[in-house]
C-alpha positions in Angstrom: 18.8 4.2 22.9 15.7 4.8 20.7 13.6 2.6 18.4 10.6 3.6 16.3 8.1 1.8 14.1 4.9 2.9 12.7 1.5 0.7 12.9 -1.1 1.1 10.5 -4.6 -0.1 11.6 -7.8 -0.2 9.5 -10.8 0.9 11.5 -14.5 1.0 11.3 -14.8 4.5 13.1 -17.9 5.3 15.5 -16.0 4.2 18.6 -14.2 1.1 17.1 -11.8 0.0 19.8 -9.0 -2.0 18.3 -6.5 -4.0 20.6 -2.8 -3.4 19.4 -1.5 -4.8 22.6 0.5 -7.7 20.8 1.6 -5.4 17.9 3.1 -3.0 20.6 4.6 -5.7 22.5 6.4 -7.3 19.2 7.7 -3.7 18.5 9.2 -3.4 22.3 10.7 -7.0 21.8 12.4 -6.0 18.3 13.8 -3.0 20.1 16.0 -5.1 22.4 15.4 -2.4 24.9 15.2 -4.1 28.5 14.4 -1.3 30.6 12.6 2.1 29.5 9.6 3.3 28.0 7.4 2.9 25.1 5.1 5.6 23.8 2.1 5.1 21.4 1.0 8.2 19.6 -2.0 8.4 17.1 -1.2 10.8 14.3 -5.0 11.7 14.0 -7.4 14.2 15.9 -10.2 11.9 15.8 -8.6 8.9 17.5 -7.2 8.2 20.7 -4.9 5.6 22.7 -5.5 4.2 25.9 -5.9 1.1 28.0 -9.0 -0.9 28.8 -9.9 -4.6 29.5 -10.6 -5.5 25.7 -13.7 -7.3 26.5 -16.8 -6.8 24.3 -19.4 -5.7 27.2 -16.8 -3.5 28.8 -16.2 -2.0 25.3 -19.8 -1.5 25.0 -19.9 0.2 28.4 -17.2 2.6 27.3 -19.1 3.7 23.9 -22.3 4.0 26.2 -20.4 6.2 28.6 -18.8 8.5 25.5 -22.3 8.6 23.9 -23.7 10.2 27.3 -20.8 12.7 27.7 -20.4 13.6 23.8 -23.4 12.3 22.1 -22.7 12.0 18.1 -26.2 12.9 17.0 -25.9 16.6 18.4 -25.0 19.5 16.2 -21.4 20.8 16.9 -19.9 24.1 15.8 -17.2 22.2 14.1 -19.4 21.0 11.3 -20.0 24.8 10.3 -16.4 25.0 9.6 -15.9 21.8 7.5 -19.2 20.5 6.8 -18.2 17.0 7.8 -20.2 16.7 11.1 -17.5 14.8 13.1 -17.2 17.3 15.9 -18.2 14.6 18.5 -15.1 12.6 17.1 -12.7 15.5 17.7 -14.0 16.0 21.3 -14.0 12.4 22.5 -10.4 11.8 21.0 -9.4 15.2 22.7 -11.0 13.6 26.2 -9.1 10.4 25.9 -5.9 11.7 24.3 -3.6 10.7 21.5 -0.9 8.9 23.1 0.1 6.3 26.0 3.4 5.8 27.8 3.9 2.3 29.3 6.9 1.4 31.3 9.3 -1.6 30.1 11.0 -3.9 32.6 12.9 -6.9 31.5 12.0 -6.3 27.9 8.3 -6.4 28.4 5.3 -3.5 28.9 4.4 -3.6 32.3 0.7 -3.9 31.9 -1.9 -5.3 34.5 -3.3 -8.6 33.8 -6.4 -7.6 32.1 -4.9 -4.3 30.7 -4.8 -3.7 26.8 -3.3 -1.0 24.8 -6.2 0.0 22.5 -6.7 2.4 19.5 -10.2 4.3 19.8 -11.5 5.6 16.4 -14.1 8.0 17.0 -14.7 9.2 13.4 -17.8 9.0 11.6 -16.4 6.6 8.9 -14.0 3.9 8.5 -10.2 5.2 8.4 -6.5 3.8 8.2 -4.7 5.0 11.0 -1.1 5.7 11.3 0.4 5.0 15.1 3.9 5.9 15.9 5.5 3.5 18.5 8.7 4.9 19.9 10.6 2.9 22.5 13.4 4.6 24.6 15.8 3.2 27.2 18.6 0.8 27.5 
């Protein structure tokens, strides 16, 4: 059995980390699937899906880490192609990845106590993001 919904999320860009755990959990519940997997996929090349404890200081640590690895104020070759100067966003999104799979047991996602499902928007402006949530199982 499969079940699919889309989520629309307004973001601020520049490493905006948005907790979508409750929205994904509601979709899992609506699916009536008790044992299986839920996949969350971002349809954007400048955003990513992952898990993190969605606590303000850890989110700040996450942003600071990404700034060290892939700084936003550096010139990237991508800017020569489109002139949008968001090469850093594409690289950060590629590093984290566009999707996440979470097992479902007894009709609920099997997340850890402090684990939240988050959308990370790395673009250099606000956006309206579309996420595909697909639940597969029985």
